[in-house]
C-alpha positions in Angstrom: 0.0 0.0 0.0 1.2 3.5 -0.8 -0.2 6.8 0.6 -0.3 9.6 -2.0 -1.2 13.2 -2.1 -3.0 14.2 -5.3 -3.1 17.8 -6.4 -5.2 19.0 -9.4 -4.5 22.3 -11.1 -6.6 23.7 -13.9 -4.8 25.7 -16.5 -7.1 27.0 -19.2 -9.0 23.9 -20.4 -6.3 21.5 -19.2 -6.1 19.7 -15.9 -2.7 18.9 -14.4 -2.5 16.1 -11.9 0.4 15.8 -9.5 0.8 12.6 -7.4 3.3 12.7 -4.5 4.2 9.6 -2.6 3.8 10.5 1.1 4.0 6.9 2.5 7.2 7.5 4.6 5.8 10.8 5.9 2.5 9.1 6.8 4.3 6.2 8.6 6.4 8.7 10.5 3.3 10.6 11.6 1.5 7.4 12.6 4.6 6.3 14.7 4.7 9.8 16.4 1.1 9.4 17.3 1.7 5.9 18.6 4.7 7.2 20.6 2.6 9.9 22.2 -0.2 7.5 23.0 2.1 4.9 24.6 3.8 7.5 26.7 0.4 8.8 27.8 -0.5 5.2 28.9 2.8 5.1 30.9 2.0 8.5 32.5 -1.4 7.2 33.5 0.0 4.2 35.2 -1.6 1.7 33.0 -0.5 -1.9 33.6 2.8 -2.9 31.9 1.3 -5.8 30.0 -1.4 -3.7 28.5 1.1 -1.1 27.3 3.4 -3.7 25.8 0.4 -5.2 24.0 -0.3 -1.8 22.6 3.3 -1.6 21.3 2.9 -5.1 19.6 -0.3 -4.0 17.9 1.2 -0.7 16.8 4.2 -2.4 15.1 2.0 -5.1 13.5 -0.3 -2.5 12.0 2.6 -1.1 10.0 3.1 -4.5 8.4 0.1 -6.7 8.9 1.9 -9.8 7.5 4.3 -9.7 10.4 3.8 -11.1 13.9 5.6 -9.7 16.8 6.6 -10.8 20.3 8.1 -9.2 23.5 10.0 -11.5 25.8 11.1 -10.2 29.2 14.3 -11.3 30.9 14.0 -12.6 34.4 15.7 -10.8 37.3 18.7 -13.2 37.2 19.2 -12.3 33.5 19.1 -15.9 32.4 15.6 -16.7 31.0 13.2 -15.0 28.7 9.5 -15.1 29.5 6.5 -14.4 27.2 4.3 -12.1 29.3 2.4 -10.4 26.5 -0.3 -12.1 24.4 0.7 -12.1 20.8 -0.5 -13.6 17.5 2.1 -16.4 17.4 0.7 -19.9 17.9 0.1 -20.9 21.5 2.3 -24.0 21.3 5.2 -21.8 20.0 4.7 -19.3 22.8 4.7 -22.1 25.4 7.9 -23.6 23.9 9.8 -20.3 24.1 8.5 -19.3 27.6 11.3 -19.7 30.1 13.9 -20.0 27.3 17.5 -19.8 28.6 19.4 -17.2 26.7 22.6 -18.0 24.9 24.4 -17.7 21.5 22.6 -20.0 19.1 19.3 -20.0 21.0 17.2 -18.7 18.2 17.1 -15.0 17.4 15.8 -13.8 20.8 18.0 -15.9 23.0 21.1 -14.7 21.0 20.0 -11.1 21.0 19.4 -11.2 24.8 22.9 -12.8 25.4 24.9 -10.5 23.0 22.9 -7.3 23.5 22.9 -6.8 19.7 20.2 -7.1 17.0 20.0 -10.5 15.4 18.6 -10.7 11.9 17.8 -14.3 10.8 16.3 -13.9 7.3 15.9 -17.6 6.7 15.2 -19.7 9.8 15.5 -23.1 8.1 19.0 -22.4 7.0 20.5 -20.5 10.0 22.7 -22.0 12.7 21.0 -20.1 15.5 17.8 -22.0 14.7 19.2 -25.6 14.3 17.5 -27.0 17.4 14.3 -25.0 16.8 13.7 -25.7 13.1 10.9 -28.2 13.7 8.8 -26.0 15.9 9.5 -22.9 13.7 8.3 -25.0 10.7 5.2 -26.1 12.6 4.5 -22.4 13.5 5.1 -21.4 9.8 7.9 -19.0 10.6 10.5 -18.2 7.9 12.3 -15.2 9.3 12.9 -13.7 12.8 14.5 -10.4 13.6 15.2 -9.7 17.2 16.2 -6.5 18.9 17.4 -6.4 22.6 15.4 -4.2 24.8 18.1 -2.3 26.7 17.4 -0.1 29.7 19.0 3.3 30.4 21.6 1.7 32.6 22.7 -0.7 29.7 21.0 -3.7 31.3 19.1 -6.1 29.0 15.4 -6.1 29.9 14.2 -8.5 27.2 13.7 -8.7 23.4 11.4 -7.5 20.7 11.0 -9.8 17.7 9.4 -9.5 14.3 8.5 -12.8 12.5 7.6 -13.4 8.9 6.1 -16.6 7.3 8.6 -16.6 4.5 12.4 -15.8 4.5 12.7 -12.1 4.6 15.4 -9.5 4.9 14.6 -6.2 6.7 14.8 -2.9 4.8 15.6 0.5 6.4 12.0 1.0 7.4 11.9 -2.4 9.1 15.0 -1.5 11.1 13.5 1.8 12.2 10.4 0.0 13.2 12.1 -2.6 15.4 14.3 0.0 17.0 11.3 2.2 17.8 9.6 -0.8 19.3 12.6 -1.8 21.4 13.2 1.8 22.6 9.6 2.5 23.6 9.4 -0.9 25.3 12.5 0.0 27.4 10.9 3.3 28.5 7.7 1.4 29.3 9.4 -1.3 31.3 11.6 1.1 33.3 
């Protein structure tokens, strides 16, 4: 989908049509509105889970074909927990709930361990997903990009992930989207 601004000018008996693609501007405005709404929920003291759910929905609205998740790290910094209802299959959510972080533990476990974004554009052919291929295939997941949620003190708080059915590489807009989600999640959690 593209958002366009159409201008019509009449010069004599001729009509001139000008089409301007404003998709990026529109997305930016939508993200700013979402940012303000989420911070408003934080200021009102709304429950953390409800705010994180709002973040998930906001990110998924930008790309309805994607599915997102937020996993929070336990106090010991060793396990990720799925505390926010998402659109991933329940059996998959149950399988990753309590996942011990580490390099090679899918995208999220690796992102939480390293503190760096992990982009797996083809789950079935990536070393981080070797032991999770079967469940990913059953859940119809082809790609997973995970961004660590990092607090203001540098501590890892969890991960934000975007999944796709088919292998998929993120573009610049996708990177902005996952960074936005991770940053606003960090503010919300803190």
